[in-house]
C-alpha positions as CSV (number, residue, x, y, z in Angstrom):
1,M,-2.7,2.2,40.7
2,T,-3.8,0.7,37.1
3,E,-5.4,-3.0,36.7
4,P,-2.8,-4.4,33.9
5,N,-5.0,-5.0,29.9
6,E,-5.6,-8.9,30.2
7,D,-6.5,-8.3,26.6
8,A,-2.9,-7.2,25.8
9,P,-1.1,-10.4,25.4
10,R,-4.0,-11.6,23.5
11,R,-4.0,-8.4,21.0
12,A,0.1,-9.1,20.6
13,A,-0.7,-12.9,19.8
14,A,-2.7,-12.0,17.4
15,R,-0.3,-10.1,15.2
16,K,1.9,-12.4,12.9
17,Q,6.1,-11.8,13.0
18,L,7.8,-11.7,9.4
19,L,11.2,-11.8,8.5
20,L,11.7,-9.3,6.7
21,R,15.4,-8.8,4.2
22,L,15.3,-5.4,3.1
23,D,17.9,-4.1,0.9
24,P,20.0,-1.4,2.8
25,A,19.0,1.5,0.7
26,V,15.4,0.8,0.7
27,H,15.8,0.0,4.6
28,E,17.2,3.3,5.2
29,A,14.9,5.1,2.9
30,V,11.2,3.6,4.8
31,A,13.1,4.1,7.7
32,K,13.8,8.3,6.9
33,W,9.9,8.1,5.6
34,A,8.9,6.2,8.9
35,A,10.8,9.0,10.8
36,D,9.4,11.8,8.8
37,D,5.5,10.4,9.2
38,L,6.0,10.0,13.1
39,R,6.2,6.2,12.8
40,S,7.8,3.2,13.4
41,V,10.0,1.3,10.4
42,N,7.0,-1.3,11.8
43,A,4.1,0.2,11.4
44,Q,5.5,2.8,8.0
45,I,5.5,-0.8,6.9
46,E,2.1,-2.1,7.3
47,M,0.8,1.6,6.3
48,L,2.0,0.5,2.9
49,L,0.9,-3.1,2.7
50,R,-2.8,-1.9,3.9
51,R,-2.2,1.0,0.9
52,A,-1.2,-1.5,-1.6
53,L,-3.8,-3.9,-0.6
54,A,-6.3,-1.1,-1.1
55,D,-5.2,-0.1,-4.1
56,A,-4.9,-3.2,-5.9
57,G,-8.7,-3.8,-4.5
58,R,-7.5,-7.3,-2.3
59,T,-8.5,-5.5,1.3
60,P,-9.4,-8.7,3.2
61,T,-13.0,-8.1,4.5
62,S,-11.5,-9.4,8.0
63,L,-8.6,-6.5,8.0
64,A,-8.8,-4.9,11.5
65,P,-8.6,-1.0,11.1
66,P,-5.2,0.4,11.1
67,R,-3.7,1.0,15.1
68,R,-4.0,4.3,16.0
69,R,-0.9,6.4,16.5
70,G,0.3,8.1,19.7
71,R,0.2,6.8,23.0
72,P,-2.7,3.7,23.8
73,P,-5.3,5.9,26.5
74,A,-5.2,5.2,29.9
């Protein structure tokens, strides 16, 4: 029997939620791109924002590394 992960609620609370309004064509294009990369739309948007911050030289020093793809380790 596995023990519940006590850190999971804390990690989930540390992530910010954002209501984002997108043009339907933009959402469709991002969704297709995400599917091609085997990511969720949310993960794809976060990856794009991280890349844009890095390209602009605005990556915060406190930025956590991106989450690993795939299932979490058992």
